[in-house]
C-alpha positions in Angstrom: 67.4 0.2 -120.1 64.6 1.4 -117.3 64.5 5.2 -116.7 62.0 6.2 -113.7 60.0 9.6 -113.2 60.2 11.8 -110.4 57.2 10.6 -109.5 58.3 6.6 -109.6 57.3 5.4 -113.2 58.8 3.3 -114.9 59.6 3.7 -118.6 60.9 0.5 -120.7 63.9 2.1 -122.5 65.6 0.8 -126.1 69.3 2.4 -127.0 71.1 0.9 -130.2 75.0 2.9 -129.5 76.1 3.7 -133.1 79.0 5.5 -132.3 81.5 5.7 -129.5 85.0 7.2 -129.3 86.1 6.2 -125.5 86.6 9.5 -123.5 85.4 11.8 -126.4 82.2 11.1 -127.7 79.0 8.7 -127.7 75.9 8.7 -130.4 72.6 7.1 -129.7 69.4 6.4 -131.4 66.5 6.1 -128.7 64.5 3.6 -130.8 60.9 5.4 -129.8 58.4 4.3 -128.3 55.2 2.5 -129.7 52.8 2.8 -126.7 53.6 6.6 -126.8 53.4 6.7 -130.2 56.6 8.6 -130.5 59.5 7.7 -133.1 63.2 7.0 -133.0 65.2 10.3 -131.4 69.0 10.7 -132.0 71.5 12.0 -128.8 74.6 13.0 -128.9 77.0 12.9 -126.2 80.6 14.9 -126.3 82.9 14.8 -123.6 85.9 17.0 -123.4 89.0 17.8 -121.1 88.8 21.6 -120.1 92.3 22.9 -118.1 94.2 20.9 -119.3 92.5 17.8 -118.5 92.0 19.4 -114.6 88.1 19.1 -115.4 85.8 17.4 -117.7 82.6 19.4 -119.6 79.9 16.9 -120.9 77.2 18.0 -123.6 74.4 16.4 -124.3 71.9 17.3 -127.7 69.2 15.5 -128.7 67.6 15.4 -132.2 63.7 14.8 -132.7 61.6 13.6 -136.0 58.8 16.3 -135.3 58.1 19.1 -132.9 55.4 16.7 -131.4 58.2 14.1 -130.3 60.4 16.8 -128.7 57.1 18.7 -126.6 56.4 15.0 -125.5 59.9 14.1 -124.3 60.0 17.9 -123.1 56.8 18.2 -121.3 54.9 15.2 -120.6 58.3 13.2 -119.7 60.5 15.6 -118.6 63.7 14.9 -120.3 65.7 18.1 -119.3 65.2 17.7 -115.6 66.1 13.6 -116.4 69.4 14.4 -118.3 70.2 16.5 -115.3 70.1 14.0 -112.7 71.6 11.9 -115.2 74.9 14.0 -115.2 74.7 14.3 -111.6 74.7 10.8 -111.4 77.5 10.7 -113.7 79.5 13.5 -111.9 79.0 12.0 -109.1 79.8 8.0 -110.0 83.5 9.9 -111.6 84.1 11.8 -108.3 84.3 8.1 -106.2 86.0 6.4 -109.3 88.7 9.3 -109.2 88.9 9.2 -105.3 89.3 5.2 -105.7 92.7 5.8 -108.3 94.0 8.0 -105.9 93.4 6.0 -102.9 91.2 8.7 -101.0 88.5 5.9 -101.8 89.7 3.1 -100.2 
């Protein structure tokens, strides 16, 4: 997967998905980066229905091998902004998908 930074920089990433429960949880391991001196990190995405399925809550938690790795991700790579952008795009896809299924997006 290639991630693109706000300035247009491109970052090659390798993820291994090791726990997938459709509609509930995805757990993956970012394989780190020899180029940036980063060890692998684990992320857990939890998806929960809220308000009897009327809404969906998505939680992303990342666990880093060291404070150095955490700081690199949060400060140097702007991981929080990147995660927010990812979730915004995911929301757009979900809305379009729901519209399509209901016949509104045809």
